[in-house]
C-alpha positions in Angstrom: 237.1 23.5 46.5 234.0 21.6 47.0 234.3 18.1 47.5 232.2 15.9 45.4 230.9 13.0 46.4 232.2 9.7 45.3 229.6 7.7 47.1 228.7 5.0 44.3 232.0 5.4 41.9 234.5 2.8 40.7 237.7 3.2 42.5 238.9 4.5 39.5 236.9 7.0 39.4 237.7 7.9 43.4 241.2 8.1 42.3 241.2 10.7 39.5 239.0 12.2 42.0 241.3 12.2 44.6 244.2 13.5 42.2 242.4 16.6 40.8 241.7 17.8 44.6 245.5 17.0 45.6 246.3 19.1 42.5 244.2 21.9 43.9 244.9 21.8 47.2 248.7 21.1 46.8 249.8 23.8 44.1 249.5 27.2 44.9 247.7 29.3 42.9 245.5 27.2 41.1 242.0 28.7 40.8 239.9 25.8 38.9 240.4 22.9 37.4 238.4 21.0 34.6 239.1 17.5 32.4 237.1 17.6 29.5 236.7 14.6 26.7 237.4 15.1 23.6 233.6 16.3 22.6 233.7 18.9 25.0 232.1 17.5 27.8 233.4 18.7 31.4 233.8 15.1 33.3 235.7 16.2 36.4 236.1 20.1 37.9 237.9 21.2 41.1 234.4 23.3 41.8 230.9 21.2 40.8 229.0 23.4 42.8 229.2 26.1 40.6 228.3 23.7 37.9 224.8 24.1 39.0 224.8 27.8 39.3 226.4 28.1 35.6 223.2 25.7 34.5 220.4 27.5 36.3 222.4 30.6 34.7 221.8 29.0 31.4 218.0 28.4 31.8 217.7 32.1 32.9 219.5 33.4 30.2 221.9 34.9 32.2 225.4 34.6 31.7 226.6 32.2 33.8 229.3 32.5 36.9 232.4 34.0 36.1 235.1 31.0 36.5 233.1 28.5 36.8 234.8 24.7 35.8 232.0 25.0 33.0 232.7 28.3 31.6 236.9 26.8 31.8 235.9 23.7 30.3 234.5 25.3 27.5 237.3 27.5 27.0 239.8 24.3 27.4 237.7 22.5 24.7 237.7 25.6 22.4 241.5 26.1 22.8 241.9 22.7 22.2 240.3 22.5 19.2 242.2 25.6 18.0 246.0 24.1 18.8 245.1 21.0 17.0 244.1 22.6 14.2 247.0 24.6 14.2 249.3 21.5 14.8 247.9 20.1 11.3 248.3 22.8 9.6 251.9 23.3 10.6 252.5 19.7 10.4 254.2 19.5 13.9 252.9 16.8 15.4 250.1 16.1 18.2 250.0 19.3 21.0 251.3 18.6 24.4 250.4 21.6 26.3 249.1 25.3 25.7 249.9 28.2 28.4 248.3 31.8 27.9 250.0 34.0 30.5 247.1 36.9 31.2 247.9 39.9 33.0 245.6 39.0 36.1 245.7 35.1 35.6 247.5 32.2 33.6 245.6 29.6 31.5 247.2 25.8 31.3 246.2 23.2 28.8 247.6 19.9 28.5 246.6 16.5 26.7 245.3 13.5 28.7 244.8 11.2 26.1 242.3 10.2 23.6 241.9 14.1 23.2 240.9 14.1 26.6 242.5 17.5 27.7 243.5 19.0 31.3 242.8 22.6 31.9 244.0 24.9 34.6 243.0 28.3 35.5 245.9 29.9 37.8 245.7 33.0 39.6 248.2 35.9 38.2 251.3 34.9 40.9 251.4 31.3 40.3 254.4 30.0 39.6 253.9 28.4 35.7 256.3 25.9 36.0 255.4 23.9 39.3 251.5 24.2 38.1 253.1 22.8 34.8 254.7 20.1 37.1 252.1 19.0 38.8 249.3 19.2 35.8 252.3 16.7 33.7 252.1 14.5 37.2 248.2 14.7 37.1 248.2 13.9 33.2 250.8 10.6 34.0 248.9 9.4 36.3 245.1 9.6 35.0 245.9 9.1 31.4 246.0 5.3 31.0 242.8 5.0 33.4 240.4 7.4 31.4 239.0 4.9 29.2 235.6 5.1 27.7 234.2 3.8 30.4 235.4 5.7 32.9 234.5 8.8 31.0 230.8 7.5 31.0 230.7 7.2 35.0 232.4 10.5 35.4 230.1 12.2 33.2 227.0 10.7 34.2 228.0 11.3 38.2 228.9 14.8 37.4 225.7 15.2 35.8 223.8 13.5 38.8 225.7 16.3 40.9 224.4 19.2 38.9 221.0 17.9 39.1 220.9 16.8 42.4 219.9 13.4 41.9 221.9 10.5 43.1 
């Protein structure tokens, strides 16, 4: 994981970056993590350096790097929308989490607050229960501080990191 610069960020934003770094470093099998706002914008990621690669590929009309947080954010946002729609159709209340088990990996999506989502791409050999447990811890710690102001700050810092400005 490339550690993003947290210089100039509020203490809440630095704490969320720290929580995300801890999630990735402490849980075996996590390959990529993305926090996505309710409108599908990437707020935090475990691999900010690859987001610039994805942007360059998009501008050059190539496909982005597979597995980047930008790609994960797109998938998480889509799955989030799909499951919210399914829950409404089934009149079953809000979606808490979604898990997709694949032959070569896993995808976990968990609601944070106000429609924000935490998405984790795990390896094929990750312990799904451990990943889900640590995601729930992250959500419990991050959910109450993820205010509209903080989401705006995180989005701006991610855009600045992608474009290379400070």
